[in-house]
C-alpha angles and dihedrals in degrees: 000000000000119000118253124203112238114219093218090054090050090051087054091055091051091046091053090054095045097042097042100236149021099269095048091045091051091051092046091050091045093235131116120266092242089055091050091049089051090056089055094047092050090052093047092050094045096046092037093225139103112253100182138033133189119269112180106304093339141054133253135193118267118222087264089050092052090051091052090047090056092049092045092055092050094046093048092047092053091045094050093045090052091052090049092052089049088049093237110159116227116201114229119191120210116191112211123191127196140173116248089249094064103026097088096049110022101040098059091055092048092046092054091049093050091047091052095045098038112026091178094057118104114202124214124186141217122186119200149118120306094246092054093045092050090054092048092052090049090053092046093242091121124042099203133010135185106212133178108242097208096156095043096230099085120123130249130055124307110235097177146328130260121208115238115227139178115243129192143157112280088246098044120117132178108261114241093348093259102064123061119200108218129201109201147158117271116266136303091056127136092200090057090050092050092048093051093045093050094048094044091051088059092053099259123140108227124219117186097219096176139003137189141178092229137059092234090054092052091047091048089056091048093049089050089058095245093134148301126298133205110223139159116257108227114202089345092287123150117210115244117267096025138079133214112251118223097183099073129082119292109249101181122216144307128225122247105219130194113215123193128194120244112271097023116147103269091218091060092047092050092047090054091047092051092047093050094046092048092051095048092045092056095043101039093113128047134196131210097015108159112245121182111214112195119194110235 
């Protein structure tokens, strides 16, 4: 029986080229790495040629692999154009990650923009910490991620800046005047580092009274009066049950960056960038946010 090229196997070959490796391609295709490797082995057996060879710790296309890659792109282009002419809708899934800080306010705007620009795109979401999201984008497991660039050296493109503010219970007060009880995210956390550095620079001793891996956990500690927390202020909103403190050191702002995995459709990336920038531009200022000024 003659060998027939499978379109899904060809998409795997293209994904490896666009994503720069097997593991990232597997994540981008939402299949396991063993399944992706099986696609490659089936093609190599059927075509009776080696498509990849070792290069250091990774793999690279052989000359035969490059030839197949060129053919794969042409075949898939003709196939997809035919489906478009026949008006056959192809579902495309875009996985979007966001920190808890921006999920409630930035994601809805971006989702609407993607839905308007790409009606055939289905969006799936992952909410997590910036460090985890950055790693997921690097592995190709997430297509787009909105991450808080607290250190300033994160990757991606800055789409706006979020002011950093101190939040506390309305009844909270610094104990003794020299020690500040801090409620923070568990390490590693750039916000935690900035909070401790800012307070220490003003002569305060800092005691981490409570810590959590989630935003809700940090806010629960703040509402309970355990201490003060440094958090970004998205769209000028203040979480319920807390107030913004105006008597602690100014910390400035942090960038909100959009990271995109390697090989993502540039039109989708640009649409997400424009949606995020538009939202932040219209909500950069806020009115009526409660700020507690304490004479000192």
